[in-house]
C-alpha positions in Angstrom: -9.8 23.1 -37.0 -7.3 21.8 -34.3 -3.7 22.7 -35.4 -0.8 22.0 -32.9 2.3 19.9 -32.2 2.7 17.2 -29.4 6.1 16.6 -28.1 7.7 13.9 -25.8 11.3 13.7 -24.4 12.8 10.6 -22.7 15.7 11.3 -20.5 18.9 9.4 -19.7 19.0 10.3 -16.0 17.3 12.7 -13.6 19.2 15.6 -15.2 16.9 17.7 -17.3 19.6 18.2 -20.0 19.9 14.5 -20.5 17.4 14.2 -23.4 18.2 10.8 -25.2 15.1 10.8 -27.4 12.4 13.3 -28.6 9.3 13.1 -30.8 7.0 15.7 -32.2 3.7 14.9 -33.8 1.9 17.5 -35.9 -1.8 17.7 -36.0 -3.3 19.8 -38.9 -7.0 20.3 -39.5 -7.7 17.8 -36.6 -5.8 15.0 -38.0 -2.3 13.7 -37.2 -0.4 14.5 -40.3 3.3 14.1 -39.6 5.9 13.0 -37.1 9.6 13.4 -36.2 11.5 11.0 -33.9 15.2 10.8 -33.2 17.5 9.4 -30.6 19.9 11.9 -29.0 23.3 11.5 -27.5 23.1 13.3 -24.0 26.0 15.6 -23.0 26.8 13.2 -20.1 26.6 9.6 -21.3 25.3 8.5 -18.0 22.1 6.5 -18.0 20.5 5.8 -14.8 19.3 2.1 -14.6 15.8 3.3 -13.6 15.6 5.4 -16.8 16.8 2.4 -19.0 14.2 0.3 -17.2 11.5 2.8 -18.1 12.2 3.5 -21.7 14.6 0.8 -22.8 17.3 3.3 -24.4 21.0 2.4 -23.4 24.2 4.3 -24.0 25.1 2.1 -26.9 21.8 3.2 -28.8 22.9 6.8 -28.7 26.7 6.7 -28.8 26.7 7.6 -32.6 23.6 9.6 -32.6 23.7 13.5 -32.9 23.8 15.6 -29.7 20.8 17.9 -29.0 22.6 20.9 -31.0 22.7 18.4 -34.0 19.0 17.8 -33.9 18.0 21.3 -33.0 17.4 22.8 -36.5 14.8 20.1 -37.3 13.2 20.3 -34.0 13.2 24.1 -34.0 11.6 24.1 -37.4 8.6 22.0 -35.9 8.1 24.1 -32.8 8.7 27.7 -33.8 5.5 29.8 -33.9 3.2 26.9 -33.1 1.1 25.8 -30.2 2.8 22.8 -28.5 1.1 20.2 -26.2 2.9 17.8 -23.9 1.6 15.4 -21.2 3.0 16.9 -18.0 4.3 19.9 -20.0 6.2 21.2 -17.0 8.7 18.2 -17.5 9.1 18.4 -21.2 9.4 22.2 -21.2 12.1 21.9 -18.4 14.1 19.3 -20.6 13.8 21.5 -23.6 15.0 24.6 -21.8 18.0 22.7 -20.0 19.0 21.2 -23.2 18.9 24.6 -25.1 20.9 26.1 -22.3 23.5 23.4 -22.1 23.9 23.6 -25.9 24.1 27.3 -25.9 21.1 27.7 -28.0 18.5 30.3 -28.6 15.0 29.4 -27.5 12.2 29.3 -30.0 9.0 31.3 -29.7 6.0 29.2 -29.1 3.0 28.6 -26.9 2.4 25.4 -24.8 -0.5 23.7 -23.1 -0.5 20.8 -20.7 -2.5 17.7 -21.8 -2.5 16.5 -18.1 -4.5 19.5 -17.3 -6.8 19.1 -20.3 -7.5 15.5 -19.4 -8.2 16.4 -15.7 -11.0 18.9 -16.9 -12.2 16.5 -19.7 -12.4 13.2 -17.6 -12.4 14.1 -13.9 -13.7 10.6 -13.1 -10.4 8.9 -14.0 -8.4 7.6 -11.0 -5.4 9.5 -12.2 -4.4 11.3 -15.4 -1.0 9.6 -16.3 -0.7 9.1 -20.0 -1.3 5.3 -19.8 -4.4 5.8 -17.8 -5.8 8.2 -20.3 -4.8 6.3 -23.2 -6.5 3.3 -21.8 -9.6 5.2 -21.1 -9.7 6.5 -24.8 -8.9 3.0 -26.1 -5.6 4.1 -27.6 -3.1 1.3 -27.8 0.5 2.5 -27.6 4.0 1.6 -26.2 4.3 3.9 -23.1 7.7 5.6 -22.7 8.5 5.5 -26.4 8.7 9.2 -27.3 6.9 8.8 -30.5 4.0 6.6 -29.1 3.7 8.9 -26.2 3.7 12.1 -28.5 1.0 10.4 -30.7 -1.1 9.6 -27.5 -0.7 13.1 -26.3 -1.8 14.5 -29.6 -5.1 12.4 -29.3 -6.0 14.0 -26.0 -7.1 17.5 -27.3 -8.8 15.8 -30.3 -10.9 13.6 -28.1 -11.7 16.4 -25.8 -12.6 18.7 -28.7 -15.0 16.2 -29.9 -16.5 15.7 -26.5 -17.1 19.4 -26.0 -17.7 20.2 -29.7 -14.7 22.7 -29.9 -12.5 22.6 -32.9 -9.8 25.0 -31.8 -7.1 24.2 -29.2 -6.9 27.7 -27.7 -10.8 27.8 -27.6 -10.8 24.4 -25.9 -8.1 25.3 -23.5 -9.9 28.5 -22.6 -13.3 26.8 -22.2 -11.5 24.3 -19.9 -9.6 26.9 -18.0 -6.3 25.4 -19.0 -3.3 27.9 -19.6 -1.8 28.3 -23.1 1.5 30.1 -22.3 4.5 31.1 -24.1 7.7 29.1 -23.7 10.3 30.8 -21.6 
């Protein structure tokens, strides 16, 4: 059965260590079972207007929220030893790495896989493979750029692809689709 975590970060600016929200959704035995969402106070309280326009999070929303180090124990518990998917995993893994580095925290051990790559292989006919395009194609209604909604939609992509190709294991699905599952560095 499919067992993995899906993660999504929103950032305050173009700085990769400017995470202002994160969500993680757990898939166990092919079903969404649990989720975690929190706002984060970024180390620099600068929010670029474009980022605010995209996700709607403002400095006042995070002023009294924990820093990345404050949310790290809970986030680490959800990632350690797991397979983690993200839509455009390069972005989310860069945000995680930069946030860990800025906070002086040790990286967890886990494997990750990109659902953009999975969706390109599963549905090559789509005009693009942005999360909202894939979500529309799969008839998933969600509020794009809300970390929890994005993580849930991201979690659905391997589930739909697994049903399409009759593969019930994420590593087997990724291997069949020639999509890398690699360690977080």
